[in-house]
N, C-alpha and C positions, 0 to 999 in steps of 0.2 A: 381743617387747618390748611392754609395755603403754604406753598413752598417758601415764601418770604417770611411768614410767621414762624415756621419750623426752623428756618435758617437763623432768624433773629434769636429765637429761644436757645438754640444750640450755642450761639456765640455768647449769649448772656451766661449760660452755664459754664462755658469754657473760661470766660473772664473771671467768673466767681471762683472757679477752681484754682486758677492761677493766683488770684489775690489771696485765697485761703492758704495755699501752699507757701507763698512768700511770707505771710503773717506767721504761720506756724514755724517756719525756719528762723524767723527773726526772734520769736519768743522762746524757742527751744533752748533749754540750758546748754551752754557749751563752754569749753575750756580749751584754749589754744595751746596751752603749755602742758608738757608731760611732767609727772612727778619724778623726783630723783629715784634711781634704782637702788634697791637694797645692795649694800656693799660700796656704793658710791660715796664720795665725800659729800656731806650735807652742805647745801648752799649757805653761805654766810649771811648774817643779818645784823643790823644795828638799828634798833627802833626804841622809841620811848614807851615806858610802861605807864600804868595808872598813876604813878607818883612823879612822873616827869623825869625819871631816871632812864639813862640809856642802858639797854640790855643787848649784849652781843654774843654770838655763838662762842667766840673764843673764850669768854669768861667761864664757860661750862666744860672746858677740857678737863679730862681726868675723872669725870663722872658721867653717868647716864643722864640723858635729857629726854623728857617726854614733852614733845612739842605738839600741842593739839590746836587745830584750827576749828573755828565754830562760826556760824552765820551772824548772830546778833546778840548783843547784851540783853539780859533781862527778858528773854523769850523762854517759853516753857522747856524745850529740849536743851537749850544752852544753859539754863539755870540748873536743870537736873544734872547735866554733865559736870558743870563747875562745882556744884555742891558735893557731888560724889568725889571729885578730886580733892576738894577741901577736907571731906571726912576721912579720906584715906591718905592725906598728905604726909603724915608722919610715918606711915607704913612705907610709902614710896621713898621718902627721904632716908629711912633706915636701910634701904636697898641701894644707897649711894646714887640716888637719882633726884633730879630737879624737875619741876613741872612749870611749863609756860603755856599760857593760852594766847591765841592770836585771832583777831577779827579785824574787819575794816572800820570798826567804830573808833571814835576819837578818844583822846586821853580822858576828857571829862566824863564821857559815857562809861569808860572802863573804871574810873575812880568811883563813880556812883554805884556801879554794879559790884565792885570788889568790897566796898564799904557795907552795902546792903546785906551781902551774904557772907561777910567776914572771910574773904578769900585770901589765903596766906601766900599766894604765888603771883608772879607778874602776869599781867595781861598786856600784850603789845598792841599798839595802835598802828595798823598798816594802812595809813591814809592814802598813800600813792599806789597801793595794791601790788607793789613790786615783790614783796615777800610771798604773797599768795600766788603770784604768777610763777616765781622761781620754784615754788614747791608744787606747782601744778594743781592748786586747789581753788583758784579764782574761777568763779562761775558767773556767767552773764545770762540774765533772763530779760531779754529786751533791753530796756534802759537801766535795769537794776544790776548791781554787781554785789556778790557776797562770797565769803570763803566757805567752801563746802566742808561739812563735818568729817575731817580726816585727821589722823594722828601719825606722827613719825617718832620712832624711838631712835635716838642718836647715841651711839656708843661713846665711851670715854676718849676715843681717838678722833671723834668728829665725823664718823661715817654713819650712814643710815643703816641701822640694824634691822628695823622692822617698819613696815608701812601698813597702816590700817585704813584702806580706802573706803570702807563702810563701817560706820560706828553706830552702835546702839547706845544712846546717852546713858541710860539707866544702869548699864552693867559694864561700861567701858573701863572705869577705874579699876575694878576687880580684875578685868582681863589684862590690864597693864601690869598689875601686881603679880599675877600669875606668870606672865612672860618674864618679868624681871627676876622672879624667883628661879625660873628654869635656867636662865642664862648665868645665874650666880653659881649653879651646881657644877 
């Protein structure tokens, strides 16, 4: 191998490494916003639900609010989580708590999802991604954006009482019930 060939080969590998690094950084999931801290006032919101009705944080004062973010309507994990909240909805309601789901899907998608699975709680359409940003759950993967699966329990005074940054869809509703039962004692 001549010096010119070796040098050319090294440059090719160096350029390939730089391109791969830039590509990985561009595709790596990232979120530029931090989640609100436990004890902090929950960020306000006012968004349309699957029925075209406006839902706002202020309407839930005086009760607990389970605010769960999820990536996409009618996908396996999101369906499991929503159906578990549906199945445990009256247990949660008996603990003076409401449930709201939030994703970046539109009202029509939420309506179809809620009707298909008979979901008795609001699903908010965060089309401009502002709510997901303020709650620190907006994730970008290259050109794609979605809300990461996280939950915030907001107390009756409107403060973040608990944050679940990692959620296992199949057992999350039971986890929420257990937490609400503990804080009621």
